[in-house]
C-alpha positions as CSV (number, residue, x, y, z in Angstrom):
1,M,69.0,68.1,137.4
2,K,71.6,67.5,135.3
3,P,74.9,69.2,136.4
4,K,76.4,72.1,134.0
5,K,78.4,71.1,131.7
6,T,82.3,72.4,132.0
7,F,84.2,74.2,129.3
8,W,86.7,71.5,129.3
9,D,84.1,68.6,129.0
10,Q,83.1,70.1,125.8
11,F,87.0,69.7,124.4
12,R,87.7,66.1,125.5
13,G,88.0,64.4,122.3
14,W,90.2,61.7,123.8
15,F,88.1,60.8,126.6
16,S,85.9,57.6,126.0
17,G,82.2,57.1,126.9
18,H,81.0,59.5,129.8
19,K,83.4,58.4,132.7
20,S,83.8,61.2,135.6
21,I,86.4,63.1,134.8
22,E,87.6,62.1,138.4
23,S,88.0,58.6,137.8
24,P,91.7,57.5,137.8
25,D,92.2,55.3,134.7
26,V,90.5,57.6,132.2
27,D,91.6,56.6,128.7
28,G,94.3,54.9,130.4
29,I,95.8,58.4,131.6
30,Q,97.3,58.1,134.9
31,V,99.7,60.9,137.1
32,S,101.9,58.8,139.0
33,E,104.2,60.2,142.0
34,Q,107.2,61.0,139.7
35,D,104.6,63.1,137.6
36,L,103.3,65.0,139.9
37,V,106.6,66.1,141.4
38,K,107.4,67.6,137.4
39,L,103.7,69.0,137.5
40,A,104.0,70.7,140.7
41,S,107.5,72.0,139.3
42,C,105.5,73.4,136.1
43,E,102.9,74.9,138.0
44,K,105.0,76.6,140.7
45,T,107.1,77.8,137.2
46,I,103.9,79.4,135.0
47,G,102.6,80.1,138.5
48,Y,98.7,78.3,137.8
49,R,97.5,75.6,139.3
50,F,95.4,73.1,137.1
51,R,92.3,71.8,137.8
52,D,92.8,68.9,136.2
53,S,96.3,67.4,136.6
54,K,95.9,65.0,133.3
55,L,95.6,68.0,130.9
56,L,98.6,69.2,132.0
57,K,100.5,65.9,132.2
58,V,99.1,65.3,128.4
59,A,100.6,68.8,127.4
60,L,104.1,67.7,128.9
61,T,103.7,64.3,127.1
62,H,105.5,63.2,123.9
63,T,105.0,60.6,121.9
64,S,107.8,58.6,122.7
65,G,106.5,58.9,126.3
66,A,103.0,58.3,126.1
67,S,101.3,54.8,126.3
68,Y,99.4,55.5,123.0
69,R,99.3,58.3,120.6
70,L,96.1,60.5,121.8
71,A,97.8,60.7,125.3
72,S,100.7,62.5,123.9
73,N,100.5,66.6,123.1
74,E,99.9,66.2,119.7
75,R,96.4,67.5,119.5
76,L,97.0,69.8,122.5
77,E,99.9,71.1,120.1
78,F,97.6,71.6,117.4
79,L,95.1,73.4,119.4
80,G,98.0,75.6,121.2
81,D,99.4,77.0,117.9
82,A,95.8,78.3,116.8
83,I,95.2,80.1,120.1
84,L,99.4,81.0,120.4
85,G,98.6,83.0,116.8
86,Q,95.3,84.5,118.0
87,V,96.8,86.3,121.2
88,I,99.7,87.5,119.5
89,S,97.9,88.7,116.6
90,E,95.5,90.9,118.7
91,W,98.1,92.1,120.9
92,L,100.2,93.2,118.0
93,F,97.0,94.6,116.2
94,C,96.2,96.8,119.4
95,E,99.7,98.1,120.1
96,Y,100.6,99.2,116.7
97,P,97.7,100.4,115.1
98,R,100.0,102.6,112.4
99,Y,101.8,99.3,111.4
100,L,100.1,97.2,107.6
101,E,99.2,94.0,107.6
102,G,102.2,92.6,106.4
103,E,104.5,94.4,108.6
104,L,102.1,92.7,111.7
105,T,102.4,89.7,109.9
106,R,106.0,89.2,109.3
107,I,106.4,90.0,113.5
108,K,103.9,87.5,114.0
109,S,105.5,84.9,112.0
110,V,108.7,85.2,113.9
111,I,107.3,85.4,116.9
112,V,105.6,82.1,116.6
113,S,108.3,80.5,114.9
114,R,109.3,77.0,116.6
115,K,113.0,79.0,117.4
116,I,111.1,81.5,119.4
117,C,108.8,78.5,120.9
118,A,111.9,76.6,121.8
119,D,113.7,79.5,123.6
120,V,110.8,80.5,125.5
121,A,110.7,76.7,126.9
122,E,114.2,76.5,127.3
123,R,113.9,79.3,129.9
124,L,111.5,78.0,131.5
125,K,113.2,74.6,131.8
126,F,111.2,72.8,129.9
127,Q,113.6,70.3,129.6
128,D,113.3,69.1,132.9
129,L,109.7,68.6,132.9
130,V,108.7,67.3,129.2
131,I,107.8,63.5,129.7
132,V,109.5,61.9,127.5
133,G,110.6,58.1,126.0
134,K,113.8,56.2,127.5
135,G,115.3,56.9,124.4
136,I,115.4,60.5,124.1
137,G,115.7,60.9,127.9
138,S,118.8,59.4,127.9
139,R,120.1,62.0,125.8
140,E,122.2,64.8,127.2
141,T,119.8,67.3,125.4
142,I,116.1,67.4,124.5
143,P,115.4,68.1,120.9
144,R,114.2,71.8,120.9
145,S,111.5,70.5,118.6
146,I,110.2,68.7,121.8
147,L,110.4,71.9,123.8
148,S,108.6,73.8,121.2
149,N,105.8,71.6,120.9
150,A,105.4,71.2,124.5
151,F,104.9,74.9,124.6
152,E,102.4,75.4,122.3
153,S,100.7,72.3,124.3
154,L,100.7,74.4,127.4
155,V,99.0,77.3,125.9
156,A,96.2,75.0,124.8
157,A,95.7,72.9,128.2
158,L,96.0,76.5,129.9
159,Y,93.0,77.3,127.7
160,L,90.7,74.7,128.3
161,D,91.9,74.6,131.8
162,G,91.4,78.1,132.7
163,G,90.2,80.1,130.0
164,Y,91.5,82.2,127.0
165,D,92.2,84.9,129.5
166,V,94.6,82.7,131.6
167,A,96.4,81.6,128.2
168,Q,96.8,84.9,127.2
169,S,98.1,86.2,130.3
170,F,100.7,83.3,130.1
171,V,101.7,84.2,126.5
172,L,102.0,87.7,126.9
173,G,104.0,87.2,129.8
174,C,106.7,84.7,128.2
175,L,106.7,86.7,124.7
176,K,105.8,90.5,125.2
177,D,109.6,91.5,125.3
178,E,110.5,89.6,123.0
179,M,107.6,91.7,120.3
180,V,108.3,94.6,121.9
181,A,112.5,94.6,122.0
182,M,111.8,93.3,117.7
183,V,109.8,96.2,116.7
184,S,112.4,98.5,118.4
185,E,115.2,97.3,117.2
186,G,113.8,96.8,114.0
187,L,113.1,93.3,111.9
188,P,115.1,92.5,109.0
189,I,113.1,92.3,106.0
190,N,113.6,90.5,102.6
191,Y,112.0,93.3,100.4
192,K,113.3,91.2,97.0
193,S,111.3,88.1,98.5
194,L,108.2,90.5,99.4
195,F,108.3,92.2,96.0
196,Q,108.4,89.0,93.9
197,Q,105.3,87.7,95.7
198,V,103.7,90.9,94.9
199,A,105.3,91.3,91.0
200,Q,103.7,87.9,90.5
201,R,100.3,88.4,92.7
202,E,100.1,91.9,90.6
203,F,102.2,91.6,86.9
204,K,102.3,87.7,86.7
205,L,105.8,88.3,86.3
206,T,109.0,87.9,87.7
207,P,111.3,90.7,88.8
208,V,114.6,91.4,87.5
209,Y,117.4,94.0,88.7
210,K,119.7,95.7,86.6
211,L,123.1,97.5,87.4
212,V,122.7,101.3,86.3
213,G,125.8,102.9,88.3
214,E,128.4,102.7,90.5
215,R,130.3,105.2,92.7
216,G,133.4,105.2,95.1
217,P,137.3,104.0,95.1
218,D,137.1,100.2,94.5
219,H,137.3,99.6,98.4
220,E,134.0,101.7,99.4
221,K,132.5,101.1,96.1
222,E,128.6,101.9,96.0
223,F,126.2,100.2,93.7
224,Q,123.0,101.4,91.8
225,V,120.4,98.7,91.0
226,C,116.7,99.9,89.6
227,A,114.2,96.7,89.6
228,V,112.2,96.0,86.3
229,V,109.1,93.7,86.2
230,G,108.2,93.9,82.2
231,D,107.7,97.4,81.5
232,H,107.4,98.7,84.6
233,K,110.8,100.3,85.8
234,F,111.1,101.5,89.5
235,E,113.0,103.9,91.1
236,S,116.7,102.8,91.9
237,G,118.2,102.2,95.0
238,W,121.9,102.6,96.8
239,G,123.8,99.8,98.7
240,N,127.4,99.0,99.4
241,S,127.1,95.6,98.0
242,K,124.9,94.7,94.8
243,K,122.9,92.8,97.3
244,D,122.3,95.6,99.4
245,A,121.3,97.9,96.4
246,E,118.5,95.3,95.3
247,Q,117.2,95.4,98.4
248,Q,116.6,99.1,98.2
249,A,115.0,98.9,95.0
250,A,112.7,96.0,95.9
251,L,111.8,98.0,99.2
252,N,111.3,101.4,96.5
253,A,109.3,99.4,94.2
254,L,107.0,98.4,97.1
255,K,106.6,102.0,98.1
256,A,105.8,103.1,94.7
257,L,102.8,100.2,94.4
258,G,101.2,101.1,97.9
259,E,102.8,97.7,99.4
260,I,104.7,99.7,102.1
261,E,103.7,103.4,103.2
262,E,106.5,105.8,104.3
263,E,104.9,106.9,107.4
264,S,104.8,102.9,109.1
265,M,108.3,102.7,107.9
266,L,108.8,105.8,110.3
267,V,107.6,103.9,113.0
268,L,110.8,102.0,113.7
269,D,112.8,104.6,113.4
270,D,110.9,106.6,115.8
271,L,110.9,103.8,117.9
272,S,114.1,102.8,117.8
273,N,115.4,106.9,118.3
274,H,113.4,107.0,121.2
275,N,115.2,104.0,123.2
276,K,118.3,104.9,121.8
277,D,117.4,108.7,123.9
278,M,116.2,106.5,127.0
279,E,119.7,104.6,126.9
């Protein structure tokens, strides 16, 4: 009776032939004593013990520190990016049922950005864990792009070694607080950029903004601007600067077109006010 294939066996893209996973020279990936120190430190930090130490080593290995390309974390980064997006999307979808697709996408795009991934990697002290070449290793700091890639690769490694639940738990443990804070504090939106996309999609035209009024003294002047797309003129908006007024005008236009609902906009205000009451 043939042994049942493990989940990891199905995804061993860089392993050749049918060598056993216990083989010390599978595809030339070997774990040295120095590597073991870093791997053990990583496992302690993330609270998970890998069944396959080679997989964890690959996840932490930048191309500069790999003996050949497939021994680096590039492939895992590709998979980790997709898993990270799925975990974040599922959580946002379930936690904020009143949010529209555009708002969920906006939050997700920030959370899965290289900046946030690098921030988390630094917090987990990946700069001491990644395996890099001598050139990069001799620098005072490890480039944040390498740390970001390592974080995504680790997500994939956890998924392959322990399954989706393990990867999900790790991702949410690292990013849940950031997502809650982002929603409660409010995430700035570039309404002009969003409205331009909508206008080009719906009218095949680019919106223009017209100054229609001003009020107040010079040192506290307010501006009134309206958005116009072809023959369509939308409700004007006020702002302390022309740029702010244009953003408000774009928001009014998006509401008029049904792209942003008033009810969903109130969710952020409710959460923000709730948090202020709790302080």
